[in-house]
N, C-alpha and C positions, 0 to 999 in steps of 0.2 A: 366834454362833460360839463354841463351847466348845473347851477344850484338846485334846480328842480329835480334833476336826475341823480344828483350826487348824495342825497341824504337818505338814511335808512333808520327807522325806529327799531332799536334792538329789543330783545326779549326782557331785558332788565329795566326798560324805560329810558335808557340813554339814547342819544341820537348820534349816529356815526355819519360824519360828513367827509366824503372823499374829495379832498381839495386837490385840484389838478396840479401836475408837475410837468415841466417842459423837458423831461428826459425819461429814460426807459421805465422807471418805476411807475409812471403814469399818475399816481396820486399818493398823497399822504393822508393818513387817518387823523382827523380831528374829532374829538369826542365832546359832546355837549351834554352836561350832566345837570339835571334840575335839583334844587334843594339848597339848604343853608343860605337862605336869603336871596336867591337868584340862581342864574345859570353859571356853571363853570365851563370855560372852554379849555380843553387840553390840546396843546400843540396846534395853533391855528393855520400853519402852512407858511409858504414863502410869499413874498409880495409880487404881484403882477396885476395887470388889468383883468386877466382872467380869474385870478383868485379873489380879487375884490368883488367882481360880479358874482362869483360863486357864493360868497357869504351874503351879499345883499339879497340875492334871489332866494337862497335857502331860508334865511331868517324871515323874509317876507312870507314865504310859503308856509312856514311853521307858526306864523303869528307872534314872533318874538321881537320885542323892541330892543334897540341897542342898550338902553339903560337897564334892561333886565339881566344883562351879563354882569355878574358880581365879581368875578375873578378870572384871570388867565393864568393857567398853570403850564409850565414848560418842562418836558423831560430832559431836554438838552439844547445846546446852542446852535446846532446845524441850521442853515437857512430854511430848509424845508419844514422845520418845526418852529423856529424862532421868528422868521422873517416878517410875518404879519402882526407880531405882538404889539409893536408901536402904533401901527395903523389902527388896530382894533382898540387899543387903549384910548386913542384920540376920540373914538366914537362912543365908547362905553364909559370911560372914566374908571375902568376897573384896574386894580393893581396887578402886576405881573409877578409871579412866583417862580423862581428857579434857584439852582444852587449857586453859591458864591463863586465856585470854580467856573461854572458855565458862564456866569455873568462876566467874569474876568476875561475869559476867552472871547466872548462876543465883542468886548471892547478892544482886545488885542487885535482881532482879525479885521474889525470894521470901524474902529474908532477913528477919530480925527488924527491924521498924521501916521496912520498905520504903516508898519514896515514888514508885516508878515508875508505879503506876496513876494517881495524880493528875497526874504529869508527862505521861503519854501522853494522858490525856483533855484536859488543858489544850492540848497541842499539836494534837490533833484539833479542838478548838473553834476554835483560831486558824486552822485550815484549813477552817473552815466547818461542822463538825459541829453540828447544831441542838441547843439545850439540851434539847429534848424527848427526845432519844435518849441523853442522858448517863446517866440511871439504869440503863438496860439495859446500856450499855457497862460501867458500874462493876460491876454484878452479874456480868457475864461475867468481868471481870478477877478479881473476888473468888473466883469458882468455880474458877479455874485453880489457886489456891493449894492446894486439897485434893488436887490431882492430882500434887503434887511432894513431899509429906511422907511420911515423914521424909526430909530431905536426907542424902546420904551423908556419913559422918564421915571415913573414910579415903580421901583423894583423892590421886592421884598425877598431876601435870600433865606433859603431853608436848606437843610442838609440831612444826610443819612443819620438814622437814629431818632429823628424828630417825628412829630405827628402833624398832620394838616387835615383840617375838617373841610370837606366839600362833597357835594353830591349825596348827602345823607349818610356819610360814613366818616370815620376818623381813620385816615390812611397812614400807615407806617411808611416812611421814606427809606427806600432801599438804594444804596449807592451801587454804581456800576462803572467800571472803567474799561478802557480798551477801544470801544467804538467812539466815545466822545468823553473828554475829561469832565468829571462832575455830573455824569448822567444820573438821573433819578428815575426809579420806578416807584409805583405807588401800590401798596398791598393792603387789602382789607381782609383780615383773618376771619371775620364773622361771615362774610359772603364768599370767601375764597376767590376773590376777584383780584386781578393784577393788571394795572396799566403799565405795560413794560416798555413803551417807547420803542427804541431800536435795539435794545439790549438783547432781546430774544425775538426773532421773527419766524413765522412759519414759511416753509417753502424756499426761502432765500436766506443767505448767510449775511449778517451785518458786516459791513466793511470795518476793518481794523484801522483805526485812524492815527497812523504814525505822523508826527510833526516834529520839526526841529525844535530843540529847546523845550521839549515837553516830556512826557513819560518815556524813559529810555527803553522800556519793554512793554509796549501796549498789548501785545498778544498775550504775554504772561499775565498781565493785569486783567485782561478779558477772561482768560480761562479761570483765574482765581475768582472773579466775579460770578461766573457761571456756576462754579462749585458751591458758592455760598447761596445762590438763588435756587439751586437744585433742592435745597432743604425746605423750600416753601411749599405748603399744601395749597396748590392752585387748582381751582375747578375750571376757571375760564380766564384766559389771558387776552388782553386787548392791545395789539401791537400797533406800531406806527405805520406799518405797511402790510398789505394784504388784509385778510379778514380775521376776526376773533377766532380763537382756537382753543381746544382742550388738549389733553395729553401733554401738559407742559413739561413734566419731567423727562418724557421721552424726547421731546424736541431739544431740551438742553443737552441730553446725551448725544443726540445726533450732531449738534453743533460742535461739541468737543471732539467727536469722531472725525468730523470734516477737517478740523484744523490739524489733527494728528496725521491724517492722510496727506494733507497739503504739505506738511513739513517733510514727510517721507518722500513725496514726489519731488520736492525741490532738491533734496539730497541726491536723488537719482539723476536729476537733470544736471546738477553740478558735476557728478561723476561722468556723465556722458560728455559734457563739455571738455573735460580733460585739462582745463586751465582755469585760473581765477575768472570769475564772472562779476560784472556789475549788476546792481539791482535792475537797471533798465534792460540789460540783456536777459536776465532771468525773467523779468516781467513779460518780455516778448515770447520767451519759450513757454510760459504758462498761459498767456492770454491771446497771443497772436499779434502780428505786426499791424493788423487792422486798427488797433487802438491809436496808432499815430494820427489817424484822421479824426479823432474825437478826444479833445483835450480834457473834457469833463471825465470821461471814463478812464483816460490815461492817468489822471491825477489820483483817482481812487485805487487804480490797479498798482501804481507805484507805491503808494502808502502801504497797501496790503503786502506787497512783495518785500519792502524794506522791513516791515514788522516781523515777517516770518524769517527773514535772513538774520535779523538781530536775535530772535529766539533760538535759532540754530547755533549762532555764535555763543550765546550765553550757556547753551546746553553742551558746548564743547564739540559739536558736530562740524562746525565750520569756523574758520579763522578770518579775521578782517585784515585786509592788506591796504595800506594807504601809501600812495606815491603821487607823483605829479600827473595832473590831467593832461592828456595829449595836447600839445600846443598851448598850454596855459601859461599865463604870465607868472612871474615870481610871487606876485602879491595874492594870487588866487589860492584857495584852500586845496586840500588833498583830493585825489581821485580815489574813490573807495571801491574795492572789489572784495569778493569772498571766495575762499577756497576750502575744500574739504580738509579736515585735519588728518 
């Protein structure tokens, strides 16, 4: 997908740029909105030679100069949304807007001297990730760092309940948790338009982003966020992946139903196992052993599985069991499994 193929002028005058991704989602939506002193870029994508070429070709085809970009707005800190922000800022001089929480996590995950990769792998090992899969997981996490540099220097933090003017509208900032800490959606009541990032997606379900030393119940937080967003009168939603869609309320209900079914299925699988199971074992029962060959997909599947097991634990359906990891040294942390109550 090159820049000439990747952009579409939408019916509201915005430009949707499908910025390529090196994994199954294929692209992330970046939206280019005219007005308020220049163009606003929402979620520019991750950094790679291919994405740089996509932007260069698309802007040239559209007749837009770098200096006409007035601001860069981010829904959240994930690399496929945040990664090109610094590169784009270097060329445009535009400030980057995101939540303080998202900015903090970007620095934690990819800042100088980061320790998050080791912390995540240690947490996954505690939840059953075999040692044989650790090198591939570490290589995957290391590779992400190249997709987010340089990080933006001029950052303006905004948060839920505030307003931000761009694209000819004054947007209400809607907080969302569960997929990414500090996720922001942008809602214009006058036009009934919602830039929803990855909080609500058509056709696919957003990953629930469990992380060590973060929200202890990301699935609960996600469901609470959906319940709040369900109240919005949305005529058209503009997601981070796939295409703009209507029937927003119905999609929210479908996502809530999906997670309810997932929780019930995991309880059934735990009953079938007949013994305590680790998150890794449950992950393989849910998604298949083929994930062992794809560290990127395994990372997200493990986070999703742990988030659901924690929700079942907090709901009293399952109990957490902590003991020694098989073969572990005395200094290592606990081995975590879950059993039906």
